[in-house]
N, C-alpha and C positions, 0 to 999 in steps of 0.2 A: 750412839743409839738412835734408831729411827723413831721408836715409840717408847714412851715411859708412862705407865700408869702409877700414880702416887696416891695411895690410900683412897681409892675410888669407891664410893657408894652410889648406887643409882636406884631411886624409888619412883614409883608412879602412884597417882591418886592419893597423895599425901593429904591427911586431914579428913579422909572419908573411910567408911567401912571397907572399901575396896583397895586400901593401901597395900602395896606389894613391894618388897625389896627384891630386885633382880640381881644386884651385885652388892657385896658387903665388904668394904674395906680391902679392896683388891689392889695389889701392887705387883708389878712385873715390868720388864723391859724387853724390847725386841731389837735384835741386831740386824743390820742390813744383809741382803743376799743370803738369807737363811729361810728354811721352810719350818714353820711352826704349826702345831695342831693344838687347838683348844677343844678338849673332848669332854662331853657331858650329855645328859639327857635333855629333853625339851624344857625342863624346869631349871636347868643349870645356870642360865643367864649368858650363855656364850654368844648369842646373836647380838646382845646389847654391847658386847665388846667391839664388834665390827661397827655398830652404829656410833659408838663414842669416838672411835678412831676417825671415822668419816665426818664427825661433827654433825650428824643428823639429830642427835640428842646431846644433852650436857649433863655432867655429873651432878648429883644432889650434893655430894661432898667430894673433896679431893680434886685432882686435876689430871688431864691427859695431855702430854706433850707429844706432838707429831711434827718432826723436823723443828722448825722455829715457832710453830703455832702452839698456843696453849688453849685447851678447851676446859674451862673451869666455871662455866655458867655466864661469863661475861661475853659481850659481843666480840666475835673474831673478825678482825679487819681482813679484807681480801680472802674471805673463806673459800672462794672458788679456786684460788691458787693452791690451797690445801687439797681440795677435792679433785683437782685435775691430776694430782699425783697419787690418788688412791682409787683403785678400781674395786668397787664393792658389788659382788654378784650375789643377789639374794637367793634364798632357797626356792622360792616360787617365781618362775620367769614372768608370770602375769603381773607381778608387782613392779617390774622394771621395763617391760616391753609394752609401749603404748602407741607406737606408730603403726601404720597399716602395712607397710612393706619392710622387708629386710634392709633394703637400701636406705630408706628413710630413717630406720632405727640406727643404722651404723653411722650415718651422716649427722645424726642429731648431736652426738657427743662432740664432734669436730666443730659444729656450728655453735653449740652452747659455750664451749671453751675458747671460741674465736681463733681456731687454728687457721692459719693462712696457707692453704695448700692448693696448688694448681691441679693436682691429680687425685681428687677425692676418690674416684672410682678405683684407682690402683690401690689406695690405702684400704678401701673396703674389701677388695678381692684378697689382698694379703692377709687381712684379719680373718676372713672366712677360711682361707687355706690353713691358717694356724690351728683352727679348731676342727679341721677335717671336712669342711663344706666347700663345694665348688662355686664358681662364678654364677652358675645358673640360679643360685638361691637369691641373688640380688633383687629380682623382681617378684619373688614369691611373697604371698601375704602371710603375715605372722600367724593369723588365725588358721591357716592351712597346714602349719608345721606340727610335727609330733612333739611330745614333751621333750624328748632327747634333742631334737633339732632346735627347739626354743632355748634349751639350756646352752647349747653351743653358740647360738646367736647372742645370748646374754653375755657370754664370756668374750665373744668377738667384739661386742659393743663397748667393752671397757679396754680391751687390748688396743683398739684403734687409736686411742689418745695416749698410749704409751705411759701408763702410770708407774711410779716407782714401787708402790705396794699394791699387791693384789689380794683381796679378801674373798674367799669362797665359802658361802654359808650352805652347809649340807650339799656339797656339789655332786655327790654320787646318787642321791635319791632319784629314782626313775631311770637310772642308767643300767644297761646290761654289762656283762663281763667285757665285751669288746670295747664298749664306750669308756668303761673305767680304765682299761689299759691305755687307750688313746689319751685320756685325761692325765694319767700318770706320766706319760711321755711328754705331754705338753708342759706340765708343771716343771719337769726336769729341764726342759729346754729353756723355759722362762727364767729359771734360776741360774743355769750354767752359762747359757749363751747371752741372755739379755740382762743378767745380774739383778733380777727382781727379788723382792722380799715377798714370800708367799705365806698367807695366814689362812689355815683351814679351820672352820668352825663346824665340828662334826661329831656324830656318835658312831661313825663307821670306823671301828678300830682296825678292821682288816686293811682298809685303804690307807689309813693313817700310818700303820706300822710299815707299810711298803714304801712310803714316800717321805715321811716327816723326819726332821732332825732334832727338833726340840718339842717337848710336850708339856702342856699344863692341863691337869685334870680338874674339872669344875664340878662342884656339888652344892646345890642350893645357894648359888651366888658366891661361893668362896672357892679359892684355889686350894685344893687339898694335897696336891703333889705336883712337883715340877722337876724337869730334868731331861735327859736324853730319852730316846724312844724305848729304851729298855724298860722304862716304867710299865709299858704295855705288856710286858712278859710276866709281871708280878701278879700271879693268880689271886692271891689273898687280897691285895690292894684293889684290883679291878672288881672282884666280886663284892667287896665291901661297899663299893659305891654304885653297884648295880650296872656295871659296865661289862661288856663281853670281851673275853680273851680272844685275840686274833686266832682265826682258824688254823693258820700255819703253826702257831705256837702250841695250840691244843694237840695237834698231830704229833709234834716233836715230843711233847711231854708224855703222851700216851706211849709212843715208841720207846722212850727212855725208861718208862716204868716197866716195860716188858723186856728190858735188857738190851734193846737196840740203841746204841749210843749215837745220837745225832746232834750236830752242832746247831746252835740257834742261828737262824737265817731269815731274811725277809724275802728271799728270792726262791720261787717255787722250782725253777730249773736246777738251782744248786741243791735244793732239797731232794729232788728226784735222783740226781747223780749220786748223792750220798746214800740214799736208800738202796740204789742199785749196787753200790760198792759193798754195802753191808750184807746184801742178799747173796753175793757171790761166794 
């Protein structure tokens, strides 16, 4: 196991009228080289899972084991050795991009984690290429980039130090259809070619259904369902927790109700072929 949550509760503002429980007695484990989705609305607590894995915060109760490191409220020795193996991309790029230029932003991670590289520029260019940006972006100002470009630079800034686990918090917000397709391909490359463990924290059920392997549904700080991504096809379950059924599943269910028998699929091209065969 790469990550183990053991009866984790996380609260803030304890002892005040503003006390809030974000996670309540949560337990799960994460296997290496697998794509996970933690799905829930903005009140579900999913962002706190990423912060706990990265040891940005500590549990109120319970423990989080990441590799050999234990996050249980006590001081973690050599915490940077933990964080250099976890790339956490926040939902809002402005929360993690604080250097003036793209080059400085990409080089920051290498400097912070004391990577000894003779060819930093090559590493920066390779990271940009992975997210679909060219070398000309190196000298661009972060403030001049679009939201989509800033998101891509955010991802490049963690890919550059080659973490074992990549956490993406609401990665599709602000992205168009083309950018979502590129992100989907990138995630598949990171898993298959580079053997990364990918964790998506999202409410985008359409994107999650296309890319994920394992799913945890979160509701008000608790995990209410876990399993393969077929969970996302359970209309009663999804609606019960205020989550949207993936559009491709909606289409298939409507067609089946009208007597057009279509197989469940996450691939739109396969769906089009099957619709065409049924129409002949």
